[in-house]
C-alpha positions in Angstrom: -43.7 -10.2 -27.7 -45.6 -7.0 -26.8 -49.8 -8.1 -27.0 -50.7 -5.6 -29.1 -48.6 -7.2 -31.8 -49.5 -10.8 -30.5 -53.8 -9.4 -30.4 -55.7 -12.8 -32.3 -58.5 -11.7 -34.9 -60.8 -12.2 -32.9 -60.4 -10.0 -30.4 -58.9 -7.2 -33.2 -62.7 -7.3 -34.8 -63.7 -6.7 -30.8 -64.2 -3.8 -28.5 -61.3 -1.7 -27.4 -61.3 -2.5 -23.9 -62.0 -6.3 -24.3 -58.7 -5.6 -26.9 -57.0 -4.0 -23.7 -57.3 -6.7 -21.3 -56.4 -9.0 -23.5 -52.9 -6.7 -24.1 -52.3 -6.5 -20.4 -53.4 -9.6 -18.8 -50.8 -10.9 -22.1 -48.0 -8.6 -21.3 -48.2 -9.6 -17.3 -47.9 -13.3 -18.2 -45.1 -12.6 -19.8 -43.6 -11.2 -17.8 -44.1 -13.9 -15.2 -43.9 -17.5 -17.6 -42.3 -16.3 -20.7 -44.1 -15.8 -24.7 -45.9 -18.9 -25.4 -49.4 -20.8 -25.2 -49.2 -19.6 -21.4 -49.6 -16.3 -21.9 -51.8 -16.7 -24.6 -54.2 -18.8 -22.2 -53.6 -16.8 -19.6 -54.9 -13.8 -21.6 -57.6 -15.4 -22.7 -58.7 -16.5 -19.3 -58.6 -12.6 -18.5 -61.3 -11.8 -21.7 -63.9 -14.4 -20.5 -64.2 -13.1 -17.5 -65.8 -10.2 -19.1 -66.5 -11.2 -22.7 -68.1 -14.1 -24.6 -67.3 -15.1 -27.9 -70.1 -14.3 -30.7 -69.5 -15.2 -34.0 -66.1 -13.6 -35.0 -65.6 -11.2 -32.3 -66.1 -10.8 -28.4 -69.5 -8.9 -26.6 -69.6 -7.7 -23.2 -71.3 -10.3 -20.6 -73.1 -7.9 -18.8 -71.8 -9.6 -15.9 -67.8 -10.6 -14.2 -67.6 -14.4 -14.2 -66.2 -17.3 -15.0 -67.9 -18.8 -18.6 -67.1 -22.4 -18.0 -66.3 -24.7 -15.1 -62.3 -24.6 -16.1 -62.4 -21.3 -15.6 -64.3 -21.8 -12.7 -61.8 -24.6 -11.2 -58.5 -22.9 -12.4 -55.1 -23.8 -12.5 -53.5 -25.6 -14.6 -53.3 -28.6 -12.8 -57.1 -29.4 -13.1 -58.2 -29.6 -17.1 -61.7 -29.7 -17.8 -63.5 -29.1 -21.3 -63.7 -25.3 -22.3 -66.5 -23.6 -23.9 -64.6 -21.8 -26.5 -65.4 -19.0 -25.4 -69.4 -19.7 -25.0 -70.6 -18.4 -21.8 -71.3 -22.1 -20.7 -72.8 -20.6 -17.1 -75.2 -18.2 -18.5 -78.5 -18.8 -18.3 -80.6 -21.2 -21.1 -82.6 -17.8 -22.2 -79.7 -15.7 -22.6 -78.1 -19.1 -25.0 -81.1 -18.8 -26.9 -80.3 -14.9 -27.8 -76.8 -15.7 -28.9 -77.7 -18.7 -31.2 -80.9 -17.3 -32.9 -78.6 -14.2 -33.2 -76.0 -16.7 -34.9 -79.2 -18.1 -36.7 -78.3 -22.0 -35.2 -80.7 -23.9 -36.8 -83.0 -26.0 -34.4 -81.7 -24.5 -30.9 -85.6 -24.2 -30.3 -85.4 -27.9 -29.0 -81.8 -27.7 -27.8 -80.9 -28.5 -24.4 -78.4 -26.1 -22.5 -75.8 -28.4 -23.4 -76.6 -28.9 -26.9 -76.7 -24.6 -27.2 -73.5 -24.8 -25.9 -72.0 -26.5 -28.3 -74.0 -25.3 -31.1 -73.0 -21.5 -30.4 -69.4 -22.9 -30.4 -69.4 -24.6 -33.7 -71.1 -21.4 -35.2 -68.6 -18.9 -33.6 -65.6 -21.0 -35.1 -67.4 -20.9 -38.4 -68.0 -17.2 -38.3 -64.3 -16.7 -37.2 -62.9 -19.3 -40.0 -65.2 -16.9 -42.6 -63.5 -13.7 -41.0 -60.1 -14.9 -41.5 -60.5 -16.1 -45.1 -62.5 -12.9 -46.1 -58.9 -11.0 -44.8 -56.9 -13.2 -47.2 
């Protein structure tokens, strides 16, 4: 299935460049691994290198690089928890700005790992809400 047809809803609400990144990585991965979960994970890894999930869409990180320990470690043989599109390697100041944008309650007293989890939850809620709204 071509990347454009398999494009997740969060990316449909994202910048065109993020969509093209996902599509190209997905199509290349399908040629290598075949259609399925591995191709989707590969495509999301490419997106996470330049974008972070904010609410129900993806925004540019302003820098390139891995977004969490799993992305930094690479390879399917070494599994680590992912941050669900949150740029866990960002500064605490950046995470505070994202949490403020998402109106995360209690953010001012949170540690960096707590902010990452709270942002991930807020992102999931926003994505669920956007998908329900579309129905």
